[in-house]
N, C-alpha and C positions, 0 to 999 in steps of 0.2 A: 502495500499500498503505499509506504514511502517512495519508493522509486514512480509510483503514477503522480503522485502529489508531487514531487520533483518535477517530473517533466509537463504536466496540465500547470505550472506555476512558473516554468521556464529556468525553474533553478537548476541547470544541467551546463557543462562549458559549452559557450555560445549559443546555449537556448534562445535568449530572446532575439539575437543576430539572425539565427535560423530559421525562427517563427516570422520574424519582418520581410525576409526574403520570400519565406514561402505566401504572405498576405500580399504581398505586392506580386510576387509572380500570378498568385490568383485571380486578381483584378486585373493584372493586364491580359490574360489568357481568357477575361469571360465571356469573350464575343469570338475563340476560337469555334466552340461548339458552332456557333451559329453560323461563323464563317465556313466550317465545314460541309454543313448541310445544303449552303448556299451551292458552295465548289460542286457538291456531288451533283446536283439538280442543274448546274449551268453546263458540267461537264457529262452529262450523261450521253451516251452513244459517240462521244468524242475517241474512243479508242486508247493506245496507248502512247499520252502525253507527258511530257517533263511536269516537274510543280510549276516552272517558271509560266507555261506556258497555258497549264491550268488559273493559276493565280490573274493571269492579264484576261483569260476569259472571266472569270468573277468580276474582274475590276469592270470590265466595259458593260456586263450584267449589272451591274451594281449602280454605275454612270446613267444605264438606260432605264431601270426601274426608278430611282432616286430621283435623279439630274444632278446630284451633289456627289462631289466626294472628299472624305475626309483625310487631310493632309498630316503628315505625320506630327508637326508643331499642334494642332488641334487634340491628335488622337493621346500625345503624350499629357497635354494636360487634365485632358479629361480624365485620364486614368489616374493622375495624382489626386481631382478631387473625388471621383470614385472610390479610391482604395483611401483615404487621410481625409476627407470631408468632415466625421466625427472629430478629428485632430485637430482641425480648423477650426470648427465651428463653437465647441465646448470650451475651449481654453479659450478662444474669444469671449465667451458669453461670463467665462469667469474674470476676464481682464489678464488673460496669462498669455504670450504668445505661442504661437499654433507650434506642433510639433513636431513639425519639419525644420522650425527653425531652431530647435531645441538640441536637435537629432542629427546630425550630420552625415548619418548614413543614409537616409532615408534619398535625400534627391537623387544622388547616384545610384542605390540601389534598385531602385524603381526606374529608370533610365534603363539601366542593364534587364531587368526583365521584363520590360517593356520589347528591348529590341530583341531579346530571345523568342518572346511567344510573339511576336509580330513579324519578325523578320528571320528568326531561323528556318531552315531545311533540312532535309533528311535526316539524320539519326536523332539530332538534339530535339528536333519536330516529333518525330514518332515517340522518342524517350517520355516529352512531358506529356503525351497526349496517350501513354499506355495507362489501364484501367487504378493500377498497383500506384503509378505514381500521381495518378488526379486523386487518387483517396489518400493519399501520403500528405501532397500540397493543403488539401480540404482542411487535415484535422490540425496540420501545422496553422495553418488562416486563422481557424476557428480559437486555437489556442491564444493567437496572439488578439484577436479582436476580444476572446474575454476578458486576457488580463487588461488590455487598454481599456476599456470603459469600466473596469474596476476601479483602477486608477483613476479614474476620474470620477468617482465616486468616492474614492478616499482622498483626493485633491479638494470636490468640494466640502465635505464635511470640515475640511478645516480651513476653510473660507466663511463659511455661510453658518450663520448663528441661528440657532434653534429659535422659533416662533413664539409665542404665547399659549398657542394652542397644543404643543406637543412638547415632549421633552429631548427630542432630537431634531434636526434639520430632514425635515421627512419627503417632501417632493423637488426639491430643489435639487438633492445629490440625483435622485431615480431619475428627472429627467434631462437631466446634464448625462448622465451616464446612459442616458437611449440616446441623445442626440451623440453622445461620443461614440456607439457602437452601431450607428446605422446612418450618419449626417451624410453620406456619400449618395443618399436616396434623391436627397433635397440640393443638390450642386449638378451643374451650376444652376447659379440663381433663376435662370428664366423657366425654368423646369416646374418651379411653384411647387403646387401640392400632388401633378401627376403621379408620383409615387405611389399614392393613395389612391388613386382612381379604384380600383380592383380592390377594395379594402386596405387593409394593415399587411403588407408582407411579411415573411418570418423576419428577414432582418430586422424590421422593427419591432416584432413582436418580442423576440428573442431578447434584444438588446433591452426592450422593457421591463421584460417578466425576470431578467437576470439582476438588472440594476438593482429592480425592486429587490429581488432575495436578497442579494450581497447587502444592499443597507439594512433591509430589518436584522439578519442574521449576525451582521458585526455590530452595528450602533443603537438597534431598538432594545430597550429595558424591560419593555411589554412583548413583543413577540418574539424577540431573540431569545430567551432562554429557551423558551420550545421547541426553533428550530436548532439551535446548540446542540441541547439533549439530542434531538435525533443523530444527528452528527457526530457525536460522540459516540454511538456504537463502534465507528468504523473510522473515525477520525481524530486526530490530537493536536495539540500546539497552537500555534499562532493562530487568531479568530481572522485574520485578514488573508492569512495564507487557505485557510481552510476555506473560507468563502470564495475564493480564487480558483481553488480545485474544481470545486462542487460546478459553480456556473462554468467553468472550460470544459469539465467532464460531460455536463447536460450538453450542451453544443455541441459536442464531438459527436456526442452518440445520435444526436438528431440529424445532425448532417449526413452520417454514415448511414441513416436511418432514409434519409430522402434519397440518395442516391441508392441504393440496395432493395428500396420497397417503391417508392414514389417522389417524384418531386412533391407533390402537395401534400405529404406527409406533414403533421402537425399534432403534437400528441396534446395540444388543448382544443383539439377540435370538438370533442364531445361536450364540453365545457362552454364553450362558444355558443354553440347550439343550442343549448339549455337556457343559455341568457339570451338569443335570438327569440327563442318560444316565448320566455316569458315576457320578456320585453316590450315584443311586436316589431321591434328594430329589423329592416329588411337583411336577411343574410346576403352578403355581396355574392359569394359563390350562387346560391340560387338563383340571385337577381341576373348575375351574367348568364348561368345555363338558360334562361326562361326566353333571354334576349338572343340568343345565339351566340354569345363571346365567353370564350372559352378565359375560365382565371388565370391573371397571370402567375406560375409557380417560381417562386425565388428559392 
């Protein structure tokens, strides 16, 4: 168990750096699957073409369908914003510098990962797209995301003071942790709330639930003892470390389930269905099915 906790909290040699690299590579490669699907469609019946020839076919198809081509600068900046939107927005709301201003590894590492995922050919491209490698990158990426948003909650509690209605700063750290875990959904800013068009996607839900659990587990004097007693059955030591390990482990398990079972897998779906039924609030998934729109799986 100790080894598992060390892994989930990045407490191993170069753990934070490796997980950061996986996180950057994951967000750099988010469009690889879509590109590969489009490539297969564009090259159907094209015979034995080289990768570059197929890529040219795909580029022509994209330009024809959308009338727009995303050049390298736009693509690279979009990758920074998608990957570290939370690390930009959450510190900004707390009056702190964005994460890429204080971690000198982020800028060059994201650039390298962007190049590898977008321009690599042959063995490298094949390697990062193998099922096992995808799972490894996904798990390491979720470990990094979990520790990052828990770090935002810790930072928030060190800055925000409790209000008169509750003994700890409750919603501030939870909401800031949520932003830290999924801020890229709302960047660039001209996207507005399009990320919520079909309801709350899993990155937003997981960031919210994870931040709420961590804040209650570590800091809350009312609910926290019950959560800590349950965790004491299999964990001990520092509360912050325990909380980070639990949140990271949960995100990793769900991420693997979404790849192995269904992209739409959500452990909270039964609870959500009950809430929708009781409150009468329209279920986004049911509405999407009724209108013929397929819900977006994240």
